[in-house]
N, C-alpha and C positions, 0 to 999 in steps of 0.2 A: 125455267124455275126456279128461286134464286138457293139456295143451297143452306142448309143450318148448319151456322157449326157449334161445336161445344166443345167449352175451354175446364178439362179439369184431370183428376188422377187416373189413371190408365193401371193397375197393379197386380200383382200374385196373392189373394191372398189364401196361406197355407195355414189348414187343419191340424193338429197335431190332438190327436186321439190318449181316452184314459188310457195307462196300462201298458198292451203291445200291443195294441191293432197299426197296422198304419196306417202311416202321414198323407194325404190326400190337398194337393195343390190346386185351384180355380183360377179363371180372370176374372179380377171381378175391380172394381171404382165405382161408384155412384157414373159418375157424369158419364163413365164408357160404360156400361146399362144405357144413357140414358140417346147415346149415339147409334147404339148396338138396335133401339127398341123404333130409335125415325128410321134409322136404314131398312128395316125391316116394314115400313107402310110406306115404302114406297118413296123417301124427300132419297132427296141429295142429299150424303151428314157425311162431314168432314169432323177430326177431333182433332185438338191439341190439345196433344197430353206430354209429357218427363222419363222419355224411356232410354237406356240404354241398351249398348248393345252388345246383349248378352243373352242365356241361356233365356230367363225370366222377361224380357225384351222383347226378344225372339217369337216363345209363347205368345203375347200380347196383341205383336203385329201382325202375327199369324190369322188369331183368332177377330179380325178387329177387318183384316182381310177378305177374312171366309164369309162378312156381313155385310158388305159391301161399306164397311166403314173410312175413308178417303185419313189416311192419317197428315197434320201439316206437315209444313218446314217446320225446321227448329226439335222438331220434334223425339229425336231418338239420341240426345246430344247428354244427357244423364250420365253421369262419372257409375252408377246402377240404376240396376229396374225398384223401383218401390215395390215393399213385401208389409202385409197384414197376417200376423204366425197366433195363431184363435186353439191355447190352450184347451182343453176338453177336460173339465175335473170327472169326476164317479155319477155325478147327475150331469153329465152331459152339459153343464156349465164351464161358459169362458172366459177364456180374463185375457188382453190382447198382447203382444211388444209389437210393434209397428218401426217401424225401419221408413221414411220417408224421405224426399228428396222431391224440390217443387219449384223449376222457373218455371219463365214464361218470356218467348225472345223473342223479335220482333214480329208482327205479324199483316197478312196481305189481307185485307176484308171484300178485298175485289169480289163481286156475283156471289159474296152471302148475305143472303136477306134476313137471317132471323141466329141471333148467340145466345148463348144458354150457360150458364157456369151454373155452378152450386158445390154444399160439403168442402172440404178441406183444400182444394183449386183456393177459396178468394178467402181463406183467411192460413191458408198455412207461406209465409214469407221465405223467403225472399219472393213470391212469383203473388201472393196474397194482392199484395199494390201493384203489382203487374197485370193482373185481372182487375181489378176496378179500372183502372186506368183505362184497359182495353171495352170494357163496359162502355166506359162514355162518352169513346172514339166511333164505338158503336155506333150508339146514337144518330150519328148522325143520317145515317146509309140503314140502317136496320133497326128493328125489333131485340129489345132485351128480356131477358126467363131468367129467371132464378131461382135456387131449392136451398135453404140453407143449409138442410140433413145434416144438424150437426152432430159433431165426432165429439162428448165431452171427454174422452181422457185425452184427446189429443189437441182440443179445443181452448181446454183448463179454463177457466172458470165464467159463467153464465157471464160476471160484467168484462170477464175477457173481450167474450166474444159479439160482445149485442150492438156495442157503435160498429162493429164492420160488416154486421148481419144487415143491419138497418141502414146503413150507408149503400148497401148494393140490390134492396130493396128498392131504396130512394130513385135509382137507377133503372128498374128493370120494367118493365108495359106489366107480366103476365108475372104473381110469386103462385110459389105449390111449397106447399110446407104441412108437416106431418106434426100430432098434437103430441109428440113426444118432445119437437121441435119445443113448441108454442111453452110448453109446460117446463124444462128445463133453462129456456132463455129467463120464466117470469113466474117459474114458483106453478104449484099443481095447483091452487087452487082458481088458479087465472080464467075470466075469463075471454074466451074462443072468439067469440064474438064480438067484445068490448075492440079482443087484441086486431084482427083482421080490418075494422074500420079505423083504427090509427094510420095501420100498415098500408091503408089508402087514400089515406092523405097524404102519405110521403109519395105519393108516385104510382102506383101501378095501378093496370084503367082493372085488373080482376086479380082478386086472392080468393088461392085456397087452400083450407089447411083440411085435410085428411085425417077421416080416426077409426082408420081399419073396418074392423064388420060394421061400424057405426053410420058409414057412409060419409060424407063432407060437410063441410062448412062455407059454402061461399058467397062470397063478396064483389057487389057491383061499382067500383068508386063512383060512377057517371051520378050514380041515383041513392046512391050510400043505400041500397040494399041487402040486403044476407036470407040467407034460404039456405036450409039443409036437403043433402045428396043425397040419397039412401043407395047402401052401397046390394050389390048383387049377392044371391045366396045360391055358395058354394061351396065345393066338400073342398079345405082347406087338403093341401099337403102340407106346405111353409110358405113363407111370406116372402121370401128372396126375393130381393129386386121388384116388389111388389110397389112399391110411392115412383119406381123408375118407373114401371110399368105405364103406370098412370100418368105423369112426367111426360114422359112418348106420346099419350095419345093423346093428352090433350094438346101437345102443340101441333101434329098431326091437324088434330081437326082444324084446331082457328089457322091453320095454313090454310087448310079443305076452303074452310070459306071469309078466306081473305083478308085476315081480321089480324095477323100478324103475315111480317114478311117482306115490311117495305117502310119507309116514314108517314106513306097514301095506306098504307093497312092500320099504322097505327091510326090511325085520326080516326077511321072506321072505326077501330074495336075501342074510341075514345063517346062513339056515338052508339052501339051498343046497346041492344038491348036484352034481354033474360034471354028470349027465344034466338036471336043468331048465335049464343054462344051455348044455347044448349045440347043441338048434337057433337059437340066437340065434347064436352061434358059424361055424354053419355058415353063417348068411347074410348076415353079417360078411365070409364069406371071397369068397362070394359075389357078392356087392356090388362088392368090391374085383375079380376076376373079371371081370365088365362093367364095370368103370370099365377095365382095363390091356387090353382087346381093341379099346377107340375109343375114337380122339383124342379129349385134351381130358380136365376129369372129368366126363365123363359119368353121371348117375347113374341107377338102376335104378327100375324101376315093381315091384309087385309082381306083379302080371303078366309082367312080363320076367324072375323070380324065381323063376315057373309057382306064384305063391302066392294066387291069385285062384283 
């Protein structure tokens, strides 16, 4: 089975509580979460990140190793490991300080059947431009997915980010975004159905916009079909990592259906009907439901989903 290569940030999230509470540190980063989720579903998972040989970098590497995610060559060439510090006020509302660095060295795509990227990785320079070139090259031998996962405090204004995000969408076979991403890019009164239609015209065969408890909007470009996907009814503990878990489940389901993983799979995806894609969408929803019912970015296994 061809490997899934995820390209993007793995970092340390630092939470500083209000008052005298003790600060805590956790491994984070949307692409890292996706790589872990894909691995948990029994796919060969690799991650291109940008870590340093420091205490934080060691912690990230150990976390990835525990989850059977292989770091690619060049992923430990940074001067320091990136951090995101959340300062909580008396109402537990967070303000963030970011200490980020991102570069991408030469990548060996041998054995890689699918490449996933998104979030800060595609927009933060100098690595962002390298990511665009990488996914363009990857399309020769692999399929590509993208999740904008907007970070307004890092990406600047929507106008600043829009061109790059749409550039990545146009190079992808599958795009997953959140309603928050879409509203940040185009305004709160945006017509989501119109957005998925326009994104589909840029290149991807499948576009999904998640809407939390309201389910998701799904668009198939082959026949310009748009439908609404309901969410599961679960007791929500927190929503940390839910979008990443949805992405992992979607990729896993499409890989199992042989609709991702090679140029031939891309051709099959281009002719797929809704019933061909439905099991992958169901897996994505199940993964997200599993994650929100637990604290943190918990990634389900196949056994957890009843797939064994």
